[in-house]
ROVEX-718713 format. One record per residue: residue number from 1; residue in three letters; chain; x, y, z of N, C-alpha, C, O in turn. Coordinates in pm, 1 decimal. Example, Ala and Ser with C-alpha at 12.3 -4.5 7.8 and 13.67 -1.06 7.14 Angstrom:
ROVEX-718713
<1 "ala" "A" <1319.0 -569.0 780.0> <1230.0 -450.0 780.0> <1320.0 -330.0 780.0> <1423.6 -331.9 846.5>>
<2 "ser" "A" <1285.0 -225.0 708.0> <1367.0 -106.0 714.0> <1290.0 3.0 787.0> <1340.9 113.8 803.9>>
This chain:
ROVEX-718713
<1 "unk" "A" <410.8 6647.1 -6446.7> <520.4 6603.9 -6362.1> <467.7 6500.5 -6263.9> <360.4 6518.2 -6206.3>>
<2 "unk" "A" <542.3 6393.5 -6244.7> <502.6 6284.0 -6156.8> <557.7 6307.0 -6015.7> <675.0 6340.3 -5998.7>>
<3 "unk" "A" <472.4 6289.1 -5915.8> <514.4 6298.9 -5775.6> <534.7 6157.7 -5722.0> <449.3 6070.9 -5739.9>>
<4 "unk" "A" <647.6 6135.5 -5656.7> <672.9 6003.6 -5598.8> <652.0 6008.8 -5448.4> <666.2 6114.0 -5386.0>>
<5 "unk" "A" <617.4 5891.7 -5389.6> <580.0 5885.9 -5249.3> <689.4 5831.3 -5158.2> <680.7 5845.0 -5036.2>>
<6 "unk" "A" <793.2 5768.9 -5216.6> <900.2 5710.4 -5135.7> <1034.6 5745.6 -5197.2> <1047.8 5751.6 -5319.5>>
<7 "unk" "A" <1134.8 5768.9 -5112.2> <1268.2 5801.2 -5163.0> <1326.2 5684.7 -5240.7> <1412.2 5704.7 -5326.4>>
<8 "unk" "A" <1280.5 5562.4 -5212.4> <1331.6 5446.1 -5283.1> <1298.5 5451.0 -5432.7> <1360.7 5380.4 -5512.0>>
<9 "unk" "A" <1201.6 5533.2 -5471.1> <1164.3 5545.8 -5612.1> <1266.0 5628.6 -5690.8> <1260.6 5633.0 -5813.7>>
<10 "unk" "A" <1357.5 5693.4 -5621.1> <1460.2 5772.9 -5688.0> <1578.5 5681.2 -5717.0> <1636.2 5624.8 -5624.0>>
<11 "unk" "A" <1615.4 5665.2 -5842.4> <1726.3 5574.0 -5876.0> <1862.0 5635.4 -5844.2> <1873.7 5755.9 -5821.9>>
<12 "unk" "A" <1963.8 5550.6 -5842.5> <2101.1 5600.4 -5837.3> <2139.2 5632.0 -5981.1> <2113.9 5552.3 -6071.4>>
<13 "unk" "A" <2198.8 5746.1 -6002.0> <2225.4 5793.3 -6136.9> <2368.6 5764.5 -6179.5> <2461.2 5771.6 -6098.8>>
<14 "unk" "A" <2385.5 5732.0 -6307.0> <2518.6 5706.6 -6362.8> <2590.4 5836.0 -6398.7> <2713.3 5842.6 -6397.4>>
<15 "unk" "A" <2512.0 5938.9 -6430.8> <2572.6 6065.7 -6472.0> <2474.6 6179.4 -6444.8> <2357.9 6156.4 -6413.0>>
<16 "unk" "A" <2523.5 6301.0 -6457.7> <2441.1 6418.2 -6427.7> <2326.7 6434.4 -6526.9> <2220.4 6485.1 -6490.9>>
<17 "unk" "A" <2347.0 6392.0 -6651.2> <2241.5 6406.0 -6751.9> <2119.4 6321.6 -6715.7> <2006.1 6368.8 -6725.3>>
<18 "unk" "A" <2142.5 6196.4 -6673.8> <2029.3 6111.5 -6636.3> <1961.4 6163.4 -6509.7> <1839.7 6152.6 -6495.3>>
<19 "unk" "A" <2040.0 6219.4 -6418.4> <1982.6 6277.1 -6297.5> <1897.7 6399.7 -6331.3> <1787.6 6416.1 -6278.7>>
<20 "unk" "A" <1949.7 6485.9 -6419.6> <1875.0 6605.3 -6459.7> <1744.8 6566.4 -6529.9> <1641.5 6629.8 -6508.3>>
<21 "unk" "A" <1749.2 6464.3 -6612.3> <1628.9 6418.7 -6682.2> <1524.2 6367.9 -6582.7> <1405.4 6398.0 -6595.1>>
<22 "unk" "A" <1570.5 6289.9 -6483.1> <1477.9 6238.6 -6382.0> <1409.1 6352.9 -6308.3> <1286.7 6353.4 -6294.6>>
<23 "unk" "A" <1489.0 6451.6 -6260.0> <1431.9 6559.5 -6180.7> <1347.2 6655.6 -6263.6> <1264.6 6728.2 -6208.2>>
<24 "unk" "A" <1366.2 6657.2 -6394.8> <1281.1 6741.6 -6479.0> <1142.3 6680.7 -6495.3> <1047.6 6750.4 -6531.7>>
<25 "unk" "A" <1130.0 6550.7 -6468.4> <1002.4 6480.4 -6486.3> <939.3 6433.1 -6356.1> <824.7 6388.1 -6356.9>>
<26 "unk" "A" <1011.5 6442.0 -6243.2> <964.5 6387.7 -6115.2> <990.4 6486.9 -6003.1> <1079.1 6572.0 -6011.2>>
<27 "unk" "A" <909.9 6473.2 -5897.7> <928.9 6555.0 -5778.2> <878.8 6476.5 -5657.8> <794.9 6387.6 -5672.5>>
<28 "unk" "A" <929.7 6508.4 -5537.7> <878.5 6441.3 -5417.2> <733.8 6482.3 -5391.2> <695.6 6597.4 -5412.6>>
<29 "unk" "A" <654.8 6387.4 -5345.1> <516.4 6416.5 -5309.9> <509.3 6506.1 -5187.8> <604.8 6514.2 -5110.5>>
<30 "unk" "A" <397.4 6572.9 -5170.3> <380.0 6666.8 -5060.2> <399.2 6599.8 -4924.5> <466.7 6655.1 -4837.8>>
<31 "unk" "A" <340.9 6481.9 -4905.0> <354.1 6413.3 -4775.7> <498.7 6375.8 -4746.6> <543.3 6381.1 -4632.0>>
<32 "unk" "A" <571.3 6338.0 -4850.7> <711.5 6302.3 -4833.4> <793.3 6423.3 -4792.1> <878.3 6413.6 -4703.6>>
<33 "unk" "A" <768.7 6536.1 -4854.8> <840.8 6658.1 -4820.3> <804.2 6706.1 -4679.8> <891.2 6749.2 -4604.1>>
<34 "unk" "A" <675.3 6698.8 -4644.8> <633.9 6738.5 -4510.4> <698.1 6650.6 -4405.0> <739.2 6699.3 -4299.7>>
<35 "unk" "A" <707.0 6520.5 -4432.9> <768.9 6428.2 -4337.4> <916.9 6458.2 -4321.3> <971.3 6447.5 -4211.4>>
<36 "unk" "A" <981.9 6495.7 -4430.2> <1125.1 6527.1 -4424.0> <1149.0 6654.6 -4344.3> <1244.6 6663.1 -4267.2>>
<37 "unk" "A" <1063.0 6752.7 -4362.8> <1078.1 6880.3 -4292.6> <1041.0 6865.8 -4145.7> <1108.3 6921.8 -4059.2>>
<38 "unk" "A" <934.5 6791.2 -4116.7> <885.8 6775.7 -3979.3> <947.7 6654.2 -3912.0> <890.2 6599.7 -3817.8>>
<39 "unk" "A" <1063.5 6611.4 -3958.8> <1127.5 6488.6 -3911.5> <1142.0 6476.4 -3761.3> <1144.7 6364.5 -3710.1>>
<40 "unk" "A" <1151.1 6583.2 -3690.4> <1162.2 6573.5 -3545.2> <1212.1 6703.2 -3486.7> <1275.2 6784.1 -3554.7>>
<41 "unk" "A" <1183.7 6721.1 -3363.0> <1225.0 6842.2 -3293.1> <1371.1 6831.3 -3252.5> <1413.7 6728.1 -3200.7>>
<42 "unk" "A" <1447.1 6935.8 -3275.3> <1588.2 6936.0 -3237.9> <1604.2 6925.5 -3086.5> <1703.0 6869.5 -3038.9>>
<43 "unk" "A" <1508.8 6978.3 -3010.2> <1518.6 6975.0 -2864.2> <1513.3 6831.7 -2811.6> <1565.2 6803.3 -2703.7>>
<44 "unk" "A" <1451.7 6742.8 -2886.2> <1437.3 6604.4 -2842.6> <1541.0 6513.0 -2906.8> <1530.2 6391.0 -2894.6>>
<45 "unk" "A" <1639.7 6567.6 -2974.0> <1738.6 6488.2 -3046.0> <1850.6 6442.2 -2954.3> <1880.2 6504.9 -2852.6>>
<46 "unk" "A" <1911.6 6332.1 -2992.3> <2029.5 6279.2 -2926.1> <2138.2 6270.5 -3032.1> <2113.6 6222.5 -3142.7>>
<47 "unk" "A" <2255.7 6315.9 -2999.4> <2367.1 6310.6 -3093.4> <2433.8 6174.2 -3086.3> <2461.1 6123.1 -2977.7>>
<48 "unk" "A" <2460.0 6114.8 -3203.8> <2530.2 5987.0 -3210.9> <2648.2 6001.8 -3306.2> <2657.2 6098.6 -3381.7>>
<49 "unk" "A" <2737.4 5904.9 -3301.2> <2848.5 5898.5 -3395.5> <2826.3 5776.0 -3482.5> <2799.5 5666.8 -3432.2>>
<50 "unk" "A" <2837.5 5794.8 -3612.1> <2817.8 5686.2 -3707.1> <2935.8 5686.8 -3803.0> <2956.7 5784.9 -3874.4>>
<51 "unk" "A" <3012.2 5580.1 -3805.6> <3126.1 5571.9 -3896.4> <3076.2 5522.9 -4032.1> <2995.4 5430.5 -4040.9>>
<52 "unk" "A" <3126.6 5587.2 -4137.8> <3075.7 5557.9 -4271.0> <3187.4 5573.5 -4373.2> <3274.5 5659.3 -4358.5>>
<53 "unk" "A" <3184.6 5491.9 -4474.7> <3279.6 5503.4 -4584.0> <3265.9 5642.2 -4646.6> <3154.1 5683.7 -4677.3>>
<54 "unk" "A" <3374.9 5714.6 -4666.4> <3366.8 5850.6 -4721.0> <3297.7 5857.1 -4857.9> <3230.2 5955.2 -4889.0>>
<55 "unk" "A" <3314.9 5752.6 -4938.9> <3248.7 5752.5 -5069.8> <3097.7 5740.9 -5055.1> <3022.3 5804.1 -5129.0>>
<56 "unk" "A" <3053.6 5658.9 -4958.3> <2910.4 5646.5 -4933.7> <2852.6 5778.9 -4885.8> <2745.8 5820.4 -4930.6>>
<57 "unk" "A" <2922.9 5844.9 -4795.0> <2876.2 5973.5 -4744.0> <2868.6 6076.4 -4856.4> <2774.3 6155.3 -4861.7>>
<58 "unk" "A" <2966.0 6076.2 -4945.4> <2963.6 6169.9 -5058.5> <2842.5 6144.6 -5146.6> <2779.1 6239.4 -5193.1>>
<59 "unk" "A" <2809.5 6018.6 -5170.3> <2691.8 5985.6 -5252.4> <2563.5 6028.4 -5182.0> <2471.9 6079.9 -5246.0>>
<60 "unk" "A" <2556.3 6007.4 -5050.9> <2438.6 6049.0 -4974.8> <2421.8 6200.3 -4982.3> <2311.0 6249.7 -5003.3>>
<61 "unk" "A" <2530.9 6273.4 -4965.1> <2524.0 6419.5 -4972.3> <2478.9 6465.7 -5110.1> <2401.1 6560.4 -5122.0>>
<62 "unk" "A" <2527.6 6398.7 -5213.9> <2487.9 6434.5 -5349.9> <2337.5 6409.0 -5370.5> <2268.2 6491.6 -5429.9>>
<63 "unk" "A" <2288.1 6296.0 -5321.9> <2145.6 6266.2 -5332.2> <2062.2 6369.0 -5255.3> <1958.3 6414.2 -5303.5>>
<64 "unk" "A" <2108.0 6404.9 -5136.8> <2034.8 6501.8 -5054.5> <2029.6 6638.2 -5122.7> <1924.8 6702.6 -5125.4>>
<65 "unk" "A" <2142.5 6681.9 -5177.6> <2144.1 6810.7 -5249.1> <2045.4 6811.3 -5364.1> <1978.2 6911.5 -5388.5>>
<66 "unk" "A" <2036.5 6699.6 -5434.9> <1943.7 6690.4 -5547.8> <1798.3 6703.5 -5502.6> <1711.6 6742.6 -5580.7>>
<67 "unk" "A" <1772.4 6670.5 -5376.1> <1636.6 6678.8 -5320.7> <1617.1 6806.0 -5237.8> <1512.2 6824.2 -5176.0>>
<68 "unk" "A" <1717.1 6893.4 -5236.2> <1713.3 7016.8 -5157.3> <1693.3 6987.5 -5008.9> <1618.9 7057.1 -4939.8>>
<69 "unk" "A" <1761.6 6882.7 -4961.2> <1753.0 6843.6 -4821.2> <1891.3 6846.3 -4757.4> <1992.9 6835.0 -4825.9>>
<70 "unk" "A" <1893.7 6861.3 -4627.6> <2014.5 6841.2 -4549.8> <2039.3 6690.1 -4547.0> <1945.7 6612.9 -4526.5>>
<71 "unk" "A" <2164.4 6647.1 -4567.2> <2190.2 6503.6 -4575.3> <2155.8 6431.2 -4445.1> <2111.6 6316.4 -4448.1>>
<72 "unk" "A" <2175.6 6497.4 -4330.9> <2141.8 6433.0 -4204.0> <1990.5 6414.3 -4191.1> <1944.9 6312.2 -4139.6>>
<73 "unk" "A" <1913.8 6511.1 -4236.9> <1768.1 6498.4 -4234.2> <1722.8 6385.4 -4325.0> <1631.3 6310.6 -4290.3>>
<74 "unk" "A" <1785.9 6372.5 -4441.0> <1748.8 6265.7 -4532.4> <1781.0 6129.0 -4472.6> <1701.8 6035.6 -4485.7>>
<75 "unk" "A" <1896.3 6116.4 -4407.3> <1931.3 5989.5 -4342.3> <1828.6 5955.9 -4234.5> <1785.3 5841.2 -4223.3>>
<76 "unk" "A" <1789.3 6056.5 -4154.7> <1687.6 6032.3 -4050.5> <1554.8 5989.0 -4113.0> <1486.3 5901.5 -4060.1>>
<77 "unk" "A" <1519.0 6050.8 -4225.7> <1396.1 6013.5 -4294.3> <1403.6 5869.0 -4342.3> <1308.4 5793.0 -4324.8>>
<78 "unk" "A" <1514.7 5830.8 -4402.1> <1532.8 5693.5 -4448.5> <1521.6 5595.0 -4332.3> <1454.6 5492.3 -4343.6>>
<79 "unk" "A" <1587.2 5626.4 -4220.5> <1580.5 5538.1 -4103.7> <1438.0 5527.5 -4050.9> <1392.8 5419.3 -4013.4>>
<80 "unk" "A" <1368.1 5639.4 -4048.1> <1229.8 5640.2 -4001.3> <1141.1 5554.4 -4091.2> <1060.3 5475.6 -4042.0>>
<81 "unk" "A" <1155.9 5569.6 -4222.6> <1075.8 5490.7 -4316.9> <1105.0 5342.2 -4302.1> <1013.4 5260.0 -4304.7>>
<82 "unk" "A" <1232.2 5307.6 -4286.7> <1268.7 5166.9 -4272.5> <1215.7 5109.4 -4141.7> <1167.7 4996.1 -4138.5>>
<83 "unk" "A" <1224.2 5186.8 -4033.9> <1173.7 5140.9 -3906.1> <1023.9 5114.5 -3913.6> <975.8 5013.4 -3862.4>>
<84 "unk" "A" <949.6 5205.6 -3977.6> <805.7 5184.7 -3993.5> <777.9 5058.7 -4074.5> <687.8 4981.7 -4041.3>>
<85 "unk" "A" <854.1 5038.0 -4178.9> <839.1 4917.9 -4261.9> <862.2 4791.2 -4178.9> <784.0 4696.4 -4186.0>>
<86 "unk" "A" <969.5 4790.7 -4100.9> <1001.2 4674.5 -4017.4> <891.9 4649.2 -3913.9> <854.3 4534.4 -3890.1>>
<87 "unk" "A" <841.2 4755.2 -3852.8> <738.3 4738.6 -3750.2> <607.1 4688.7 -3809.4> <535.8 4612.3 -3744.4>>
<88 "unk" "A" <574.0 4730.1 -3930.8> <451.3 4683.0 -3995.7> <459.0 4534.8 -4030.2> <356.2 4467.0 -4031.8>>
<89 "unk" "A" <576.9 4483.7 -4057.5> <593.5 4342.7 -4096.0> <590.6 4248.0 -3977.9> <587.0 4126.6 -3998.1>>
<90 "unk" "A" <592.1 4297.4 -3857.2> <591.3 4211.1 -3737.9> <462.8 4136.8 -3723.4> <446.2 4060.2 -3628.5>>
């Protein structure tokens, strides 16, 4: 089984069969899972409101479920990864 290091390596799936095939052969790497779980302390969190197309939110929730993650945690992980990427390119 192949472990991937970035969520970007997970494709968008056309159907459940292709998604099932992907997950039968791939899994998130340990560091990626640890980063998702240790994403941040709730005591230090700030609540925000983010307006989003309902279809986009449904797709995000579906992707998060496939990774056994809370969709909000996955969004925070994506934002964190992108922020690190942007800061490294400066």
